[in-house]
C-alpha positions in Angstrom: 0.0 0.1 0.0 2.8 2.6 0.9 4.6 1.7 -2.4 1.1 2.3 -4.1 1.1 5.7 -2.5 4.4 6.6 -3.3 4.0 5.8 -7.0 0.7 7.8 -7.1 2.6 11.0 -5.5 5.6 10.5 -7.8 3.2 10.5 -10.8 1.4 13.7 -9.5 4.7 15.4 -8.9 5.5 14.7 -12.4 2.2 15.7 -14.2 2.7 18.8 -12.1 6.4 19.3 -13.6 4.8 18.9 -17.0 2.0 21.4 -16.4 4.7 24.0 -15.3 5.0 26.9 -18.1 8.8 27.0 -19.1 10.2 30.5 -20.2 13.7 31.8 -21.2 14.1 35.4 -19.8 13.0 36.7 -23.2 10.3 34.9 -23.7 9.0 35.7 -20.2 9.2 39.3 -21.5 7.4 39.0 -24.2 4.4 37.0 -22.4 4.7 39.9 -20.1 3.7 42.5 -22.5 1.0 40.6 -23.7 -0.5 39.3 -20.3 0.4 41.6 -17.9 -2.9 43.1 -16.0 -1.7 46.1 -15.3 -1.0 46.6 -19.1 -4.1 45.2 -19.9 -5.9 48.4 -18.5 -3.3 50.8 -19.6 -4.3 50.1 -22.9 -7.8 51.3 -22.9 -6.3 55.0 -22.2 -5.5 54.6 -26.1 -9.3 53.8 -26.6 -10.1 56.8 -24.7 -7.8 59.3 -26.6 -9.0 58.1 -29.6 -12.5 58.7 -28.6 -11.7 62.2 -27.6 -10.2 62.5 -31.2 -13.3 61.4 -32.9 -15.2 64.1 -30.5 -12.7 67.0 -31.3 -14.0 67.1 -34.8 -17.8 67.4 -34.1 -19.5 70.4 -34.9 -21.8 72.3 -32.5 -25.3 71.0 -32.7 -27.9 73.7 -34.2 -30.2 75.4 -32.3 -34.1 75.9 -32.6 -35.7 78.9 -31.6 -39.3 79.8 -31.2 -41.1 83.2 -30.0 -44.6 83.9 -29.6 -46.1 87.5 -28.7 -50.0 87.7 -27.8 -52.1 90.9 -27.6 -52.9 91.6 -23.9 -55.5 94.3 -25.0 -58.4 94.3 -27.4 -60.4 91.6 -28.7 -58.6 91.4 -32.2 -56.5 88.7 -31.4 -53.3 89.9 -32.7 -50.2 87.9 -32.3 -46.7 87.3 -33.9 -45.1 83.7 -34.2 -41.1 83.3 -34.9 -39.5 80.3 -35.5 -35.7 79.7 -36.9 -32.7 77.6 -36.6 -29.2 78.9 -35.6 -25.9 77.1 -36.7 -22.3 78.0 -35.1 -19.5 77.9 -37.6 -15.9 77.8 -36.2 -14.5 79.8 -39.0 -10.8 80.6 -36.9 -9.9 77.0 -37.5 -10.7 76.0 -33.9 -11.6 72.7 -35.0 -8.7 71.4 -36.7 -6.5 72.9 -33.8 -8.8 70.8 -31.4 -8.0 67.7 -33.5 -4.1 68.4 -33.9 -4.3 68.4 -30.0 -6.2 65.2 -29.9 -4.0 63.4 -32.3 -0.9 64.2 -30.4 -2.8 62.8 -27.1 -3.2 59.5 -29.1 0.4 59.7 -30.0 1.0 60.4 -26.3 -1.2 57.6 -25.3 0.7 55.0 -27.1 4.1 56.5 -26.0 3.2 56.3 -22.3 2.0 52.6 -23.0 5.6 52.1 -24.7 7.4 53.1 -21.9 5.3 51.0 -19.5 6.0 47.9 -21.5 9.6 48.8 -21.7 9.9 48.8 -17.9 7.8 45.8 -17.5 10.1 43.8 -19.7 13.0 45.1 -17.7 11.5 44.1 -14.4 10.8 40.6 -15.9 14.2 40.2 -17.3 15.7 41.2 -14.2 13.8 38.6 -12.1 14.0 35.7 -14.4 17.9 36.1 -15.0 18.0 36.4 -11.3 16.0 32.9 -10.9 18.7 31.5 -13.3 21.5 32.8 -10.9 19.6 31.0 -8.1 19.5 27.6 -10.0 23.2 28.0 -10.4 23.7 28.8 -6.7 21.7 25.9 -6.0 23.7 23.7 -8.3 26.8 24.9 -7.0 25.2 23.9 -3.4 24.5 20.4 -4.2 28.1 20.0 -6.1 29.7 21.4 -2.7 27.6 18.7 -0.9 28.6 16.0 -3.0 32.4 16.8 -2.7 31.9 17.3 1.1 30.5 13.6 0.9 33.4 12.3 -1.0 35.8 14.1 1.9 33.8 12.6 4.4 34.0 8.7 3.2 37.8 9.4 2.9 37.9 10.8 6.6 35.9 7.6 7.9 38.0 5.1 5.7 41.5 6.9 7.1 39.7 6.7 10.7 39.3 3.5 10.6 43.2 3.0 10.2 43.6 5.5 12.7 45.1 8.1 10.2 42.6 10.7 11.3 40.0 11.9 14.3 36.6 12.0 15.0 37.0 15.7 15.7 38.0 16.1 11.6 34.5 14.1 10.9 32.5 16.8 12.8 34.2 19.7 11.1 32.6 17.9 7.8 29.5 17.4 9.4 28.9 21.1 10.9 29.9 22.1 7.3 27.2 19.9 5.4 24.9 21.1 8.1 25.6 24.7 6.8 25.3 23.8 3.1 22.4 22.3 4.0 20.6 25.3 5.3 22.2 27.4 2.5 20.5 25.3 -0.1 17.3 25.5 2.1 17.4 29.3 2.0 18.2 29.4 -1.5 15.1 27.2 -2.2 13.0 29.7 -0.4 14.4 32.5 -2.2 13.5 30.6 -5.7 9.7 30.2 -4.3 9.4 33.7 -3.7 10.8 34.9 -6.8 8.7 32.7 -8.6 5.8 34.1 -7.2 6.7 37.7 -8.2 7.7 36.7 -11.5 4.1 35.1 -12.0 2.4 38.2 -10.9 4.1 40.3 -13.5 3.2 37.3 -16.2 -0.3 38.0 -15.1 -0.4 34.3 -13.4 -1.7 33.0 -10.1 1.5 33.2 -7.6 1.0 29.8 -7.3 1.1 28.4 -11.0 3.9 26.4 -11.6 6.7 28.0 -13.6 10.1 27.3 -14.8 12.8 29.6 -16.2 15.6 28.1 -18.5 17.8 29.6 -20.8 21.4 31.4 -20.9 22.7 34.5 -19.3 22.9 37.5 -21.5 26.0 39.0 -23.3 26.4 42.8 -24.2 25.8 43.4 -27.8 27.8 45.9 -29.9 27.9 49.4 -29.1 27.2 50.9 -32.3 23.3 51.0 -31.8 23.4 52.9 -28.5 22.8 56.5 -30.1 20.0 54.9 -32.2 18.4 53.0 -29.4 18.7 56.4 -27.2 16.6 58.0 -29.8 13.8 55.7 -30.0 13.3 55.1 -26.4 9.9 55.7 -25.4 10.3 58.1 -22.9 12.2 60.1 -25.1 9.1 60.2 -27.4 7.3 61.3 -24.6 9.4 64.1 -24.1 9.6 65.3 -27.9 5.8 64.7 -28.1 5.1 67.3 -25.0 6.9 69.6 -27.5 4.5 68.5 -30.3 1.6 69.2 -27.5 2.6 72.1 -26.5 2.7 73.7 -30.1 -1.0 72.3 -30.7 -2.3 73.8 -27.8 -1.0 77.2 -28.9 -2.3 76.8 -32.1 -5.9 76.1 -30.4 -5.3 78.9 -27.8 -4.4 81.2 -30.9 -7.8 80.2 -32.7 -10.0 80.6 -29.7 -9.6 84.2 -29.6 -12.3 84.3 -31.7 -15.6 82.6 -30.9 -17.6 80.6 -33.4 -19.9 82.4 -36.1 -23.6 82.2 -35.6 -25.6 82.0 -39.1 -29.7 81.2 -38.7 -32.4 81.7 -40.7 -36.0 83.0 -39.2 -39.4 82.8 -40.2 -42.0 85.2 -38.6 -45.8 85.0 -38.9 -47.9 88.2 -37.7 -51.8 88.4 -37.3 -53.0 91.8 -37.2 -56.7 92.9 -38.5 -57.7 89.6 -39.3 -54.8 89.5 -41.5 -51.6 87.6 -41.8 -48.1 88.4 -42.8 -45.3 86.0 -43.2 -41.5 87.0 -43.4 -38.4 85.4 -43.6 -35.0 86.4 -42.6 -31.4 85.8 -41.4 -29.6 86.0 -38.5 -25.9 86.8 -37.9 -23.8 86.8 -34.9 -19.9 88.1 -34.8 -18.1 87.6 -31.9 -16.1 90.7 -31.3 -12.4 89.9 -29.5 -12.2 93.2 -27.9 -11.6 92.8 -24.0 -10.7 89.0 -24.1 -8.4 87.9 -26.9 -7.4 84.4 -25.0 -3.9 86.2 -24.4 -3.4 84.5 -20.9 -3.9 80.9 -22.6 -1.6 82.0 -25.4 1.2 82.9 -22.7 0.9 79.6 -20.9 0.8 77.6 -24.2 4.1 79.4 -25.1 5.7 78.8 -21.7 4.7 75.1 -21.9 6.3 74.9 -25.3 9.6 76.6 -24.1 9.7 74.2 -20.8 8.8 71.2 -22.9 12.0 72.0 -25.0 14.5 72.2 -22.1 12.9 69.0 -20.6 13.8 66.9 -24.0 17.1 68.1 -23.9 17.7 67.4 -20.3 15.9 64.0 -21.2 18.6 63.5 -24.2 21.4 64.0 -21.9 19.9 62.0 -18.9 19.1 58.8 -21.5 22.9 59.3 -23.0 24.4 59.0 -19.6 22.3 56.1 -18.0 23.1 53.9 -21.6 26.9 54.8 -20.8 27.0 53.8 -17.5 25.4 50.7 -17.5 27.8 50.0 -20.7 30.6 50.6 -19.1 29.5 48.6 -16.1 28.7 45.6 -18.2 31.8 45.6 -20.0 34.1 45.9 -16.9 32.2 42.9 -15.3 32.4 40.7 -18.5 36.2 40.9 -18.0 35.9 39.9 -14.6 33.8 36.9 -15.3 36.1 35.6 -17.9 39.0 35.9 -15.7 36.9 34.0 -12.8 35.3 31.3 -14.7 38.9 31.0 -16.6 42.3 31.0 -14.9 40.9 31.5 -11.4 38.2 28.7 -10.9 40.5 26.3 -13.3 43.3 26.7 -10.9 41.0 26.3 -7.8 39.7 22.8 -9.3 42.9 21.8 -10.1 44.3 22.4 -6.6 41.4 21.1 -4.8 41.4 17.8 -6.8 45.0 17.2 -6.4 45.1 18.0 -2.7 41.7 15.6 -2.4 44.1 12.8 -4.0 46.9 13.5 -1.8 44.8 13.3 1.3 43.1 10.0 -0.1 46.6 8.6 -0.4 47.4 9.7 3.3 50.2 12.3 2.5 48.4 15.5 2.9 46.4 17.0 6.3 42.6 17.2 6.5 42.8 20.9 7.2 44.5 21.6 3.8 42.3 19.9 2.0 39.0 21.4 4.0 41.0 24.9 3.2 41.7 24.4 -0.7 37.8 22.8 -0.9 36.7 26.6 0.9 39.0 28.5 -1.8 37.4 26.7 -4.5 34.0 27.5 -3.1 34.7 31.0 -2.6 35.9 31.4 -6.4 32.7 29.5 -7.5 30.7 31.9 -5.3 32.7 35.1 -6.6 32.2 33.8 -10.1 28.5 33.8 -9.6 28.2 37.0 -7.5 30.2 38.4 -10.6 27.5 37.0 -13.1 24.8 38.2 -11.2 26.0 41.8 -11.0 27.0 41.7 -15.2 23.3 40.2 -15.9 22.0 43.0 -14.0 24.1 45.6 -16.0 23.1 43.8 -19.1 19.5 44.1 -18.2 19.8 47.7 -17.7 21.9 48.3 -20.6 18.7 46.6 -22.6 16.2 48.6 -20.5 17.8 52.1 -21.4 18.0 51.2 -24.6 14.5 50.4 -25.2 14.9 46.8 -25.6 11.4 45.0 -25.6 11.1 41.3 -26.5 8.4 40.6 -29.2 7.3 44.4 -29.5 7.2 44.8 -32.9 3.3 45.0 -33.5 3.2 47.9 -31.2 6.1 49.7 -32.9 3.9 48.9 -36.2 0.7 50.6 -34.4 2.6 53.2 -32.9 4.1 54.8 -36.3 0.4 54.7 -37.7 -1.1 56.4 -34.7 1.7 59.2 -34.6 2.1 59.3 -38.5 0.4 63.0 -38.5 2.7 64.2 -35.3 6.3 64.6 -35.9 8.2 64.9 -32.5 11.8 66.4 -32.4 
């Protein structure tokens, strides 16, 4: 019965593993861009801006006027009826200016969404790559435990011949316990990071998830300047200038209010006879006291502020990309040395001393110290790889890298074809 239960538990575990979604960090970022719940809500902002664009092109509704006058004295029943329609026309170009503002607002909504996608992709890449580092730490922990187990068996065989003491076996047991506790801590960290990553992917925190793949490497630097120009937050800053310019044109157009044109029909009854008259009505606003000068001055100041903000944004983006690249290039060299000559030397020394100890020609403390040195090199290499992955992820985020974002870029070019940001 017990064996049946164990088989059933193993089968359930295998099914759970089979159902686990498996992603590379880049695939996880692309999936998050499509499925993240906050981004799904943010996409409705574009629809709102598009609806305002439709509203901005509509004329004012015509006005129907009716008037009736009745005589209050005498018995002749004199009365007058007057009816007509009045339509207001934006002769100053106000509707065109409003549509220009609304078009820039649509472009701003798209650029804002793209920037949110850029930041989300950076978060997902960082957390997924951190999980890869945790997996490597767990693998190193298991490898260290296996190495300690071999040393422990050698120590036990030597103790049987009186060549070593029980104290040395106790030291190994303590080290094993320390490594086991470190492995449990890493397992807790892994589960917590998986829950965080699931949330970013728009999945339930307990859904099974596996991250596989390689850590990133830094690409060529010749595209840094072009990437900086395409960054969504830079596009947002540039569109703010277009928005201020469109608002300025609208403020100038609003100095003249709409002209009203109407047709009136009047019917009068007097002395038992009827007279019908048709007339026209014109209402022309005169901008004598209010020429919207305050709003015009405000939009001029807003445009100058947007231009200054764009210049500051360009400098900040260039500095951010350069900082991440310098950090990544330096760490890449460190990782190569740690994974190359330093680690090879540590492994060679450990193996040599372990073989010597097995032959009884070396002390336990020497072997143990060699093993700790090798573990320190391995841990330093993992720490450097983690810093390198963070630096490369920062560089990708700062250059606007979003895996699988070509569809949105196509849409953005279509939405902003009437807006030409600086």
